[in-house]
Structures are given as structure tokens and as C-alpha cells.
BAVO-733836 format. One record per residue: x, z, y of N, C-alpha, C in turn; residue in three letters. Coordinates in Angstrom, 2 decimals, decimal comma. Layout:
<sites>
SITE	n.c1	n.c3	n.c2	ca.c1	ca.c3	ca.c2	c.c1	c.c3	c.c2	aa
SITE	X	Z	Y	X	Z	Y	X	Z	Y	ALA $
...
</sites>
This chain:
<sites>
SITE	n.c1	n.c3	n.c2	ca.c1	ca.c3	ca.c2	c.c1	c.c3	c.c2	aa
SITE	-169,76	50,66	94,82	-169,63	49,58	95,82	-168,18	49,12	95,86	MET $
SITE	-167,94	47,83	95,63	-166,58	47,33	95,53	-165,81	47,44	96,84	THR $
SITE	-166,51	47,47	97,98	-165,83	47,56	99,26	-165,02	48,85	99,38	ALA $
SITE	-165,40	49,86	98,65	-164,71	51,14	98,73	-163,88	51,43	97,48	PHE $
SITE	-163,59	50,39	96,71	-162,74	50,54	95,52	-161,29	50,21	95,88	ARG $
SITE	-160,38	50,80	95,13	-158,94	50,53	95,33	-158,32	50,04	94,03	LEU $
SITE	-159,08	49,30	93,27	-158,59	48,81	91,97	-157,32	47,98	92,14	ASP $
SITE	-156,36	48,24	91,26	-155,09	47,52	91,21	-154,20	47,77	92,42	ASN $
SITE	-154,50	48,79	93,21	-153,69	49,14	94,36	-152,74	50,29	93,99	GLN $
SITE	-151,49	50,15	94,39	-150,51	51,21	94,17	-150,39	52,01	95,47	ARG $
SITE	-150,68	53,30	95,37	-150,73	54,14	96,57	-149,79	55,33	96,43	ALA $
SITE	-148,98	55,54	97,45	-148,16	56,75	97,53	-148,86	57,71	98,50	VAL $
SITE	-149,05	58,94	98,05	-149,63	59,99	98,89	-148,63	61,13	98,97	VAL $
SITE	-148,14	61,40	100,17	-147,21	62,51	100,33	-147,99	63,80	100,56	THR $
SITE	-147,37	64,92	100,23	-148,07	66,20	100,33	-149,21	66,29	99,33	GLY $
SITE	-149,03	65,66	98,17	-150,14	65,51	97,22	-150,38	66,73	96,34	ALA $
SITE	-149,58	67,76	96,50	-149,71	68,92	95,61	-150,83	69,87	96,03	ALA $
SITE	-151,27	69,80	97,28	-152,28	70,76	97,73	-153,04	70,22	98,92	SER $
SITE	-154,14	70,90	99,23	-154,88	70,64	100,45	-155,38	69,21	100,59	GLY $
SITE	-155,22	68,67	101,78	-155,74	67,34	102,09	-155,07	66,27	101,22	ILE $
SITE	-153,76	66,36	101,06	-153,05	65,37	100,25	-153,55	65,34	98,81	GLY $
SITE	-153,80	66,50	98,26	-154,31	66,57	96,89	-155,68	65,94	96,77	ARG $
SITE	-156,55	66,20	97,75	-157,90	65,63	97,73	-157,84	64,11	97,87	ALA $
SITE	-156,97	63,61	98,72	-156,83	62,16	98,88	-156,32	61,52	97,60	ILE $
SITE	-155,29	62,11	97,00	-154,75	61,56	95,76	-155,81	61,51	94,67	ALA $
SITE	-156,61	62,56	94,55	-157,64	62,61	93,51	-158,72	61,55	93,74	ALA $
SITE	-159,18	61,42	94,99	-160,24	60,44	95,27	-159,74	59,01	95,11	LEU $
SITE	-158,52	58,75	95,54	-157,95	57,41	95,38	-157,86	57,05	93,89	PHE $
SITE	-157,43	58,00	93,08	-157,34	57,75	91,64	-158,72	57,47	91,05	ALA $
SITE	-159,72	58,26	91,47	-161,09	58,03	91,00	-161,61	56,66	91,43	GLU $
SITE	-161,06	56,15	92,52	-161,52	54,86	93,06	-160,70	53,69	92,55	SER $
SITE	-159,88	53,93	91,54	-159,19	52,84	90,86	-157,74	52,63	91,20	GLY $
SITE	-157,20	53,39	92,16	-155,81	53,19	92,55	-154,86	53,83	91,54	ALA $
SITE	-153,67	53,27	91,45	-152,57	53,92	90,74	-151,86	54,77	91,78	HIS $
SITE	-152,03	56,08	91,69	-151,54	56,99	92,72	-150,23	57,64	92,28	VAL $
SITE	-149,25	57,57	93,16	-147,99	58,29	92,96	-147,97	59,43	93,97	ILE $
SITE	-148,06	60,64	93,48	-148,06	61,81	94,35	-146,64	62,24	94,67	GLY $
SITE	-146,35	62,41	95,94	-145,02	62,82	96,40	-145,15	64,19	97,04	VAL $
SITE	-144,30	65,11	96,61	-144,31	66,45	97,20	-142,92	67,04	97,05	ASP $
SITE	-142,70	68,18	97,69	-141,38	68,81	97,64	-140,97	69,10	96,21	LEU $
SITE	-141,93	69,48	95,39	-141,70	69,68	93,96	-142,64	68,76	93,19	ASN $
SITE	-142,17	68,26	92,05	-143,04	67,43	91,22	-144,29	68,23	90,84	ALA $
SITE	-145,42	67,55	90,77	-146,69	68,21	90,50	-146,82	68,45	89,01	ILE $
SITE	-146,95	69,69	88,56	-147,04	69,98	87,12	-148,19	69,23	86,46	PRO $
SITE	-147,89	68,61	85,33	-148,91	67,90	84,58	-149,23	66,51	85,08	GLY $
SITE	-148,56	66,06	86,13	-148,81	64,73	86,68	-147,59	63,85	86,44	ASP $
SITE	-147,67	62,95	85,47	-146,51	62,11	85,15	-146,14	61,13	86,24	PRO $
SITE	-147,07	60,90	87,19	-146,82	59,94	88,26	-146,38	60,62	89,55	ASP $
SITE	-146,05	61,90	89,49	-145,60	62,59	90,70	-144,08	62,54	90,82	SER $
SITE	-143,61	62,57	92,05	-142,17	62,50	92,32	-141,82	63,61	93,30	ILE $
SITE	-140,75	64,35	92,98	-140,26	65,37	93,89	-139,49	64,69	95,02	ALA $
SITE	-139,80	65,07	96,24	-139,15	64,43	97,39	-139,25	65,34	98,60	CYS $
SITE	-138,13	65,49	99,29	-138,11	66,17	100,58	-138,26	65,09	101,64	ASP $
SITE	-139,44	64,99	102,25	-139,70	63,87	103,16	-138,82	63,92	104,40	VAL $
SITE	-138,21	65,06	104,68	-137,36	65,16	105,87	-135,94	64,70	105,60	SER $
SITE	-135,62	64,38	104,33	-134,27	64,00	103,94	-134,22	62,51	103,60	ASP $
SITE	-133,39	61,77	104,32	-133,34	60,31	104,16	-132,99	59,90	102,74	GLU $
SITE	-131,99	60,54	102,15	-131,56	60,17	100,80	-132,67	60,45	99,78	ALA $
SITE	-133,36	61,57	99,95	-134,45	61,92	99,04	-135,59	60,91	99,14	SER $
SITE	-135,95	60,53	100,35	-137,02	59,55	100,55	-136,62	58,19	99,98	VAL $
SITE	-135,40	57,75	100,26	-134,95	56,46	99,75	-134,97	56,43	98,23	ASP $
SITE	-134,54	57,52	97,60	-134,53	57,58	96,14	-135,95	57,56	95,58	ALA $
SITE	-136,84	58,28	96,22	-138,23	58,33	95,75	-138,89	56,96	95,83	ALA $
SITE	-138,74	56,28	96,96	-139,40	54,99	97,13	-138,73	53,90	96,29	PHE $
SITE	-137,45	54,05	96,03	-136,78	53,11	95,13	-137,34	53,26	93,72	ALA $
SITE	-137,61	54,49	93,33	-138,17	54,75	92,00	-139,60	54,23	91,89	ALA $
SITE	-140,34	54,31	92,98	-141,74	53,87	92,97	-141,85	52,35	92,94	VAL $
SITE	-141,00	51,68	93,71	-141,09	50,23	93,80	-142,15	49,79	94,80	GLY $
SITE	-142,57	48,53	94,78	-143,53	48,02	95,77	-144,85	48,79	95,72	PRO $
SITE	-145,41	49,04	96,89	-146,70	49,73	96,98	-147,61	48,98	97,93	ILE $
SITE	-148,89	49,28	97,84	-149,89	48,67	98,70	-150,35	49,61	99,80	ASP $
SITE	-150,31	50,93	99,52	-150,85	51,93	100,43	-149,88	53,10	100,54	ILE $
SITE	-149,67	53,58	101,75	-148,94	54,82	101,98	-149,81	55,75	102,80	LEU $
SITE	-150,00	56,96	102,30	-150,70	57,99	103,06	-149,70	59,11	103,34	VAL $
SITE	-149,40	59,33	104,61	-148,48	60,39	105,02	-149,28	61,66	105,31	ASN $
SITE	-149,38	62,51	104,29	-150,14	63,75	104,45	-149,24	64,99	104,41	SER $
SITE	-147,99	64,83	104,04	-147,07	65,97	103,99	-146,86	66,51	105,40	ALA $
SITE	-146,91	67,81	105,53	-146,70	68,41	106,84	-146,81	69,91	106,79	GLY $
SITE	-146,36	70,55	107,84	-146,44	72,00	107,94	-147,02	72,35	109,30	VAL $
SITE	-147,62	73,54	109,36	-148,19	74,01	110,61	-147,34	75,15	111,15	SER $
SITE	-147,69	75,59	112,35	-146,94	76,69	112,97	-147,79	77,31	114,06	HIS $
SITE	-147,77	78,62	114,11	-148,49	79,35	115,15	-147,47	79,83	116,17	ILE $
SITE	-147,63	79,44	117,44	-146,69	79,89	118,45	-146,84	79,15	119,76	GLY $
SITE	-146,45	79,82	120,84	-146,45	79,23	122,17	-145,04	78,77	122,51	THR $
SITE	-144,85	78,21	123,72	-143,52	77,83	124,16	-142,62	79,07	124,28	VAL $
SITE	-143,22	80,25	124,50	-142,45	81,49	124,58	-141,96	81,93	123,21	PHE $
SITE	-142,82	81,84	122,21	-142,50	82,43	120,90	-141,91	81,45	119,91	SER $
SITE	-141,97	80,15	120,20	-141,41	79,16	119,28	-139,89	79,13	119,42	THR $
SITE	-139,20	79,37	118,34	-137,73	79,35	118,36	-137,22	77,92	118,17	THR $
SITE	-135,97	77,66	118,54	-135,41	76,35	118,25	-135,47	76,00	116,76	PRO $
SITE	-135,29	77,01	115,90	-135,38	76,76	114,46	-136,79	76,35	114,06	ALA $
SITE	-137,80	77,02	114,64	-139,19	76,64	114,38	-139,43	75,19	114,82	ASP $
SITE	-139,00	74,90	116,03	-139,23	73,57	116,60	-138,58	72,49	115,75	PHE $
SITE	-137,33	72,73	115,36	-136,60	71,73	114,57	-137,24	71,53	113,19	ASP $
SITE	-137,70	72,63	112,58	-138,34	72,52	111,26	-139,62	71,70	111,35	ARG $
SITE	-140,44	71,96	112,34	-141,68	71,20	112,50	-141,39	69,73	112,75	LEU $
SITE	-140,42	69,46	113,61	-140,07	68,06	113,91	-139,53	67,37	112,66	PHE $
SITE	-138,68	68,07	111,95	-138,02	67,47	110,79	-139,03	67,04	109,71	ARG $
SITE	-140,01	67,89	109,45	-140,96	67,59	108,39	-142,09	66,68	108,88	ILE $
SITE	-142,71	67,03	109,99	-143,91	66,31	110,43	-143,62	64,97	111,09	ASN $
SITE	-142,54	64,91	111,86	-142,23	63,67	112,58	-141,21	62,83	111,83	VAL $
SITE	-140,04	63,40	111,57	-139,01	62,65	110,84	-139,51	62,26	109,45	ARG $
SITE	-140,24	63,16	108,79	-140,77	62,86	107,46	-141,73	61,69	107,48	GLY $
SITE	-142,62	61,66	108,45	-143,55	60,53	108,57	-142,79	59,24	108,84	THR $
SITE	-141,83	59,30	109,74	-141,02	58,11	110,06	-140,27	57,60	108,83	TYR $
SITE	-139,59	58,49	108,11	-138,78	58,05	106,96	-139,64	57,39	105,89	LEU $
SITE	-140,81	57,95	105,63	-141,68	57,38	104,61	-142,26	56,04	105,06	CYS $
SITE	-142,61	55,94	106,34	-143,08	54,65	106,86	-141,98	53,60	106,75	MET $
SITE	-140,78	53,96	107,15	-139,67	53,00	107,12	-139,38	52,53	105,70	ALA $
SITE	-139,46	53,45	104,74	-139,21	53,07	103,34	-140,31	52,16	102,82	ALA $
SITE	-141,56	52,46	103,19	-142,68	51,68	102,67	-142,72	50,26	103,24	ALA $
SITE	-142,41	50,10	104,51	-142,57	48,78	105,13	-141,52	47,78	104,64	VAL $
SITE	-140,46	48,27	104,04	-139,45	47,31	103,54	-140,06	46,36	102,52	ARG $
SITE	-140,88	46,90	101,61	-141,51	46,02	100,62	-142,83	45,47	101,13	THR $
SITE	-143,56	46,23	101,94	-144,82	45,72	102,48	-144,59	44,48	103,33	MET $
SITE	-143,52	44,46	104,10	-143,22	43,30	104,95	-142,94	42,07	104,10	ALA $
SITE	-142,27	42,25	102,97	-142,00	41,13	102,07	-143,30	40,61	101,44	GLN $
SITE	-144,21	41,54	101,14	-145,48	41,17	100,54	-146,44	40,53	101,55	GLN $
SITE	-146,18	40,78	102,84	-147,10	40,39	103,92	-148,48	41,04	103,71	LYS $
SITE	-148,44	42,30	103,33	-149,68	43,06	103,20	-149,31	44,54	103,04	SER $
SITE	-150,24	45,41	103,41	-150,01	46,83	103,23	-150,87	47,65	104,17	GLY $
SITE	-151,03	48,91	103,81	-151,82	49,84	104,60	-151,05	51,15	104,73	ILE $
SITE	-150,94	51,65	105,95	-150,32	52,95	106,19	-151,33	53,83	106,90	ILE $
SITE	-151,53	55,01	106,37	-152,44	55,98	106,99	-151,68	57,27	107,24	LEU $
SITE	-151,62	57,68	108,50	-150,92	58,92	108,87	-151,93	60,02	109,18	ASN $
SITE	-151,49	61,26	108,98	-152,34	62,40	109,28	-151,89	63,01	110,60	MET $
SITE	-152,67	62,76	111,64	-152,40	63,38	112,94	-153,26	64,64	113,05	ALA $
SITE	-153,85	64,90	114,20	-154,65	66,10	114,40	-155,28	66,03	115,77	SER $
SITE	-156,38	66,76	115,96	-156,92	66,88	117,31	-155,91	67,54	118,25	ILE $
SITE	-154,92	68,24	117,67	-153,87	68,86	118,48	-153,03	67,83	119,20	ALA $
SITE	-153,09	66,57	118,76	-152,34	65,51	119,43	-152,89	65,19	120,80	ALA $
SITE	-154,18	65,43	121,01	-154,81	65,01	122,25	-155,59	66,11	122,97	THR $
SITE	-155,63	67,30	122,37	-156,31	68,44	122,99	-155,33	69,60	123,12	ALA $
SITE	-155,43	70,34	124,21	-154,56	71,49	124,39	-155,08	72,67	123,60	GLY $
SITE	-154,43	72,98	122,49	-154,84	74,09	121,64	-153,92	75,29	121,86	LEU $
SITE	-154,48	76,46	121,90	-153,68	77,67	122,07	-152,81	77,93	120,85	ALA $
SITE	-151,58	78,37	121,10	-150,66	78,81	120,03	-150,28	77,69	119,05	ASP $
SITE	-150,27	76,48	119,51	-149,89	75,36	118,62	-148,85	74,47	119,30	ARG $
SITE	-147,92	75,07	120,02	-146,98	74,31	120,84	-146,19	73,28	120,02	PHE $
SITE	-145,43	73,74	119,04	-144,60	72,82	118,25	-145,45	71,91	117,38	ALA $
SITE	-146,50	72,45	116,80	-147,37	71,64	115,94	-148,00	70,50	116,74	TYR $
SITE	-148,50	70,82	117,93	-149,10	69,78	118,76	-148,09	68,70	119,12	SER $
SITE	-146,86	69,11	119,41	-145,80	68,14	119,70	-145,65	67,16	118,55	MET $
SITE	-145,62	67,66	117,33	-145,39	66,78	116,19	-146,56	65,83	115,97	THR $
SITE	-147,78	66,32	116,15	-148,93	65,46	115,90	-149,11	64,43	117,01	LYS $
SITE	-148,70	64,77	118,22	-148,67	63,76	119,28	-147,70	62,64	118,94	GLY $
SITE	-146,56	63,01	118,35	-145,58	62,01	117,94	-146,12	61,13	116,82	ALA $
SITE	-146,82	61,74	115,87	-147,41	60,97	114,77	-148,41	59,95	115,31	VAL $
SITE	-149,24	60,38	116,25	-150,21	59,45	116,84	-149,50	58,30	117,55	LEU $
SITE	-148,48	58,60	118,33	-147,75	57,56	119,05	-147,05	56,60	118,10	SER $
SITE	-146,44	57,13	117,04	-145,79	56,28	116,05	-146,80	55,36	115,37	MET $
SITE	-147,99	55,90	115,11	-149,04	55,10	114,47	-149,39	53,89	115,32	THR $
SITE	-149,61	54,12	116,60	-150,01	53,03	117,49	-148,89	52,00	117,63	LEU $
SITE	-147,66	52,48	117,80	-146,53	51,57	117,96	-146,31	50,73	116,71	SER $
SITE	-146,34	51,39	115,55	-146,14	50,67	114,29	-147,26	49,67	114,04	ALA $
SITE	-148,49	50,04	114,37	-149,60	49,13	114,17	-149,39	47,83	114,95	ALA $
SITE	-148,87	47,96	116,16	-148,61	46,76	116,97	-147,47	45,94	116,40	ARG $
SITE	-146,38	46,61	116,04	-145,19	45,91	115,54	-145,42	45,24	114,19	ASP $
SITE	-146,33	45,79	113,39	-146,50	45,30	112,02	-147,64	44,29	111,88	LEU $
SITE	-148,26	43,92	113,00	-149,31	42,90	112,93	-148,84	41,60	112,27	LEU $
SITE	-147,65	41,09	112,60	-147,23	39,83	111,98	-147,07	39,92	110,46	PRO $
SITE	-146,92	41,13	109,94	-146,73	41,32	108,51	-148,02	41,68	107,78	TYR $
SITE	-149,14	41,65	108,52	-150,46	41,96	107,95	-150,50	43,36	107,33	LYS $
SITE	-149,83	44,30	108,02	-149,84	45,70	107,61	-150,71	46,47	108,60	ILE $
SITE	-151,74	47,11	108,09	-152,62	47,90	108,96	-152,11	49,34	109,02	ARG $
SITE	-152,14	49,93	110,20	-151,66	51,30	110,40	-152,68	52,07	111,23	VAL $
SITE	-153,19	53,15	110,66	-154,16	54,00	111,35	-153,83	55,46	111,13	ASN $
SITE	-154,51	56,34	111,84	-154,35	57,76	111,58	-155,68	58,49	111,69	CYS $
SITE	-155,75	59,62	111,02	-156,91	60,51	111,08	-156,49	61,75	111,85	ILE $
SITE	-157,36	62,21	112,74	-157,09	63,44	113,49	-158,17	64,48	113,15	SER $
SITE	-157,92	65,30	112,12	-158,91	66,31	111,78	-158,87	67,49	112,76	PRO $
SITE	-159,99	68,17	112,86	-160,02	69,49	113,48	-159,69	70,50	112,38	ALA $
SITE	-160,19	71,71	112,47	-159,86	72,72	111,46	-160,45	72,34	110,12	ARG $
SITE	-159,60	72,30	109,11	-160,00	72,00	107,74	-159,64	73,20	106,88	VAL $
SITE	-160,55	73,60	106,02	-160,32	74,78	105,18	-159,41	74,40	104,01	HIS $
SITE	-158,15	74,75	104,14	-157,13	74,46	103,15	-156,45	75,75	102,70	THR $
SITE	-155,60	75,69	101,68	-154,85	76,89	101,27	-154,02	77,48	102,40	PRO $
SITE	-153,54	76,64	103,33	-152,78	77,17	104,47	-153,64	78,13	105,28	PHE $
SITE	-154,91	77,77	105,51	-155,81	78,62	106,27	-156,02	79,95	105,55	VAL $
SITE	-156,22	79,88	104,24	-156,41	81,11	103,46	-155,19	82,01	103,55	ASP $
SITE	-154,01	81,44	103,42	-152,78	82,23	103,49	-152,62	82,84	104,88	ASP $
SITE	-152,90	82,05	105,91	-152,75	82,52	107,28	-153,71	83,69	107,56	TYR $
SITE	-154,95	83,54	107,15	-155,94	84,59	107,39	-155,58	85,86	106,63	VAL $
SITE	-155,19	85,71	105,37	-154,84	86,88	104,56	-153,64	87,62	105,14	ALA $
SITE	-152,69	86,87	105,67	-151,46	87,48	106,19	-151,67	88,13	107,55	LYS $
SITE	-152,48	87,52	108,38	-152,59	87,99	109,76	-153,84	88,82	110,06	ASN $
SITE	-154,85	88,73	109,18	-156,10	89,45	109,45	-156,59	90,19	108,20	TYR $
SITE	-155,75	91,01	107,58	-156,18	91,73	106,38	-157,35	92,66	106,69	PRO $
SITE	-158,38	92,59	105,84	-159,57	93,40	106,05	-160,55	92,80	107,03	GLY $
SITE	-160,15	91,73	107,72	-161,02	91,08	108,72	-161,25	89,61	108,37	ARG $
SITE	-161,10	89,30	107,09	-161,20	87,90	106,67	-162,54	87,27	107,03	GLU $
SITE	-163,64	87,98	106,75	-164,97	87,40	106,96	-165,20	87,05	108,42	ALA $
SITE	-164,87	87,96	109,32	-165,10	87,68	110,74	-164,16	86,60	111,26	GLU $
SITE	-162,96	86,53	110,67	-162,02	85,49	111,08	-162,50	84,12	110,65	THR $
SITE	-162,99	84,01	109,41	-163,53	82,73	108,95	-164,73	82,31	109,80	TYR $
SITE	-165,55	83,28	110,20	-166,70	82,95	111,05	-166,24	82,42	112,40	LYS $
SITE	-165,21	83,05	112,96	-164,69	82,59	114,25	-164,12	81,18	114,13	ALA $
SITE	-163,42	80,90	113,05	-162,87	79,56	112,83	-163,99	78,53	112,69	LEU $
SITE	-165,02	78,91	111,96	-166,15	78,00	111,76	-166,89	77,76	113,07	SER $
SITE	-167,10	78,84	113,85	-167,86	78,72	115,09	-167,12	77,91	116,16	ASP $
SITE	-165,79	77,76	115,98	-165,02	76,99	116,97	-165,30	75,49	116,89	SER $
SITE	-165,93	75,05	115,79	-166,34	73,65	115,68	-167,82	73,57	116,06	GLN $
SITE	-168,22	72,66	116,93	-169,63	72,57	117,30	-170,58	72,41	116,12	PRO $
SITE	-170,10	71,79	115,05	-170,96	71,58	113,88	-171,20	72,87	113,10	ILE $
SITE	-170,39	73,92	113,40	-170,63	75,23	112,83	-169,87	75,59	111,58	GLY $
SITE	-168,89	74,80	111,22	-168,08	75,11	110,04	-166,78	74,34	110,10	ARG $
SITE	-165,83	74,73	109,25	-164,61	73,96	109,09	-164,87	72,74	108,19	MET $
SITE	-164,03	71,74	108,32	-164,12	70,61	107,43	-163,54	70,94	106,07	GLY $
SITE	-163,70	70,04	105,14	-163,13	70,21	103,80	-162,11	69,10	103,53	THR $
SITE	-161,14	69,37	102,66	-160,19	68,31	102,29	-160,89	67,08	101,74	PRO $
SITE	-162,00	67,30	101,03	-162,72	66,18	100,43	-163,33	65,27	101,50	GLU $
SITE	-163,74	65,85	102,63	-164,28	65,03	103,72	-163,19	64,19	104,36	GLU $
SITE	-162,00	64,74	104,49	-160,88	63,96	105,01	-160,54	62,84	104,03	VAL $
SITE	-160,58	63,16	102,74	-160,27	62,16	101,71	-161,26	61,01	101,75	ALA $
SITE	-162,53	61,31	101,99	-163,54	60,25	102,05	-163,26	59,27	103,19	ALA $
SITE	-162,86	59,80	104,34	-162,50	58,92	105,47	-161,23	58,14	105,15	LEU $
SITE	-160,28	58,79	104,50	-159,04	58,10	104,11	-159,34	56,94	103,15	ALA $
SITE	-160,26	57,17	102,23	-160,63	56,09	101,30	-161,19	54,90	102,06	LEU $
SITE	-162,08	55,16	103,00	-162,63	54,06	103,79	-161,52	53,30	104,52	TYR $
SITE	-160,63	54,03	105,20	-159,60	53,38	106,01	-158,62	52,57	105,17	LEU $
SITE	-158,47	52,92	103,90	-157,52	52,21	103,03	-158,21	51,21	102,11	CYS $
SITE	-159,50	51,04	102,29	-160,28	50,17	101,41	-160,53	48,81	102,05	SER $
SITE	-161,04	47,85	101,26	-161,38	46,54	101,82	-162,47	46,60	102,89	PRO $
SITE	-163,20	47,71	102,96	-164,25	47,83	103,99	-163,67	47,95	105,39	ALA $
SITE	-162,38	48,28	105,51	-161,79	48,54	106,83	-160,74	47,51	107,22	ALA $
SITE	-160,86	46,30	106,71	-159,82	45,31	106,95	-159,70	44,87	108,41	THR $
SITE	-160,69	45,17	109,24	-160,63	44,79	110,66	-160,16	45,95	111,54	PHE $
SITE	-159,69	47,01	110,92	-159,36	48,23	111,66	-157,86	48,52	111,57	LEU $
SITE	-157,19	48,48	112,70	-155,79	48,87	112,76	-155,49	49,41	114,16	THR $
SITE	-154,48	50,28	114,25	-154,13	50,88	115,52	-155,18	51,86	116,00	GLY $
SITE	-155,86	52,52	115,07	-156,95	53,43	115,43	-156,60	54,87	115,08	ALA $
SITE	-157,04	55,77	115,95	-156,96	57,21	115,69	-158,40	57,70	115,53	ASP $
SITE	-158,74	58,13	114,32	-160,12	58,50	114,03	-160,25	60,02	114,02	ILE $
SITE	-160,98	60,60	114,98	-161,18	62,05	114,97	-162,21	62,44	113,91	PRO $
SITE	-161,86	63,41	113,09	-162,79	63,98	112,11	-162,89	65,45	112,46	LEU $
SITE	-163,76	65,75	113,43	-163,58	67,03	114,14	-164,84	67,87	114,30	ASP $
SITE	-165,92	67,51	113,61	-167,13	68,31	113,72	-167,66	68,41	115,14	GLY $
SITE	-167,36	67,42	115,96	-167,83	67,40	117,34	-166,91	68,08	118,33	GLY $
SITE	-165,71	68,50	117,89	-164,82	69,28	118,75	-164,47	68,56	120,05	PHE $
SITE	-164,12	67,30	119,96	-163,64	66,59	121,14	-164,74	66,35	122,17	GLN $
SITE	-165,92	65,99	121,73	-166,95	65,53	122,67	-168,12	66,49	122,88	ASN $
SITE	-168,27	67,48	122,01	-169,46	68,31	122,06	-169,20	69,76	122,40	LEU $
SITE	-168,01	70,07	122,90	-167,72	71,47	123,25	-168,53	71,89	124,45	ARG $
</sites>
């Protein structure tokens, strides 16, 4: 179906080396886009990948200068953190802000310079249900995703005259390598029961997959979604409304 094709579109996907970012980059490429994967380290075997620290202004500027004009930006680079206001250190807080918030801002700012000249473009940010729901032990992470959601809405309004659409996806728990590492590190010998608890926390009875997030991302960045901007789309297995 041509409505869901991205032929002749140049797309930058940050955090493209693993998890959700990797799934989005792969699906976009399958759908006809020329995908430039951006990650902290260049992706082995991918000639179109660029090493970039999204929290560093000079690194972001150099990466986007090398890429040139683009049609789509997907901000998927980010880190998580387990902790309350008691246990989160200033270093933890600053690291989360630097990567998740500053990184999203820097990449958006770099992308809109050429998108505004083109009078077209699509920006998709990765927020989280943590932006709008009080989750235990996610103090700093929730702060960053709330900021991503707010930036998405503000940018969507400001960029209307330039015909740039800006939306975000708010996933619930998605089974990524981060989840595997976290479970292995914190629940050795109890992996099976921990995965069951994580799955049972979603009303639908399981965690989401990176590929499911990628499918929604494809829709939001495709010609099928040209009337959609300033939206936060929950992909949450019923978490928000069916608890």
C-alpha cells in the first residue's frame, strides 16, 4: 500500500543500533526510505550509520552537516534509570536529562534548519507512558519523558507555518535488550517470574515488541498520517485506560 511507503524519503533515526531504534530503522528501510542510523558508535556493517553523541552540540551539528537535508527525524536515542527521588543522585539526574532531553532538543534543532527551508518535514519523538502516569522507581526517567512530550507539543505548534509535523509515541513496557540486561542484573535465578510480572503489568498480558513500536512509527511518518500533528500516541497494551 503506497500510503505506508517512504520511497525517496531521507530519514535519520537516532539510537538505531539496538532496541526500538533498530526496529524503526529496519522497517523504514524496508518501506523504501534511505535511512541514516545515528548512535553513540557507528553501526558495524552499516555504511549509512554515523557515530554521534546526541547530548553533545558539536557532535550533533557535525553529524547533521554530514547527512545534509532530511525528510524525517526519529528521536529514539535514550537511556533509562531505576530510582526514586531518594536514590537518584545529581549525576544520575544530569545524565538522564543530558541524553533524553538535551539530546532530543539538539537533534530537533539541527533537523529543522533544513526542514524549514524545504517547507516540509516530519519529526517523531519517543516519549513514554511515564510522561503522564506516576510509575514507581522512575523519578528521573519520568522527568525526561515528560519534557519530551512537552517539547513535542510546543514544536508542533511552532512549526505549523513550515509544514513540519511533530508527534510522539508513548510506549508502555517494551521487551528490549535493556529489559534483558536489567532482569539479568537484578533478578538472577528469578528471570522467568520477573518476566511474568512485567508482562502481567500490562492489561493485554504481555510486553510490547520493538517491531510493534516501529509499525506505529511507520504510520506516523507516512503519507497516511498527513493530518496528524501535535499528538501523543500511547502504545501501551491498555495500561492507561484498562487498569
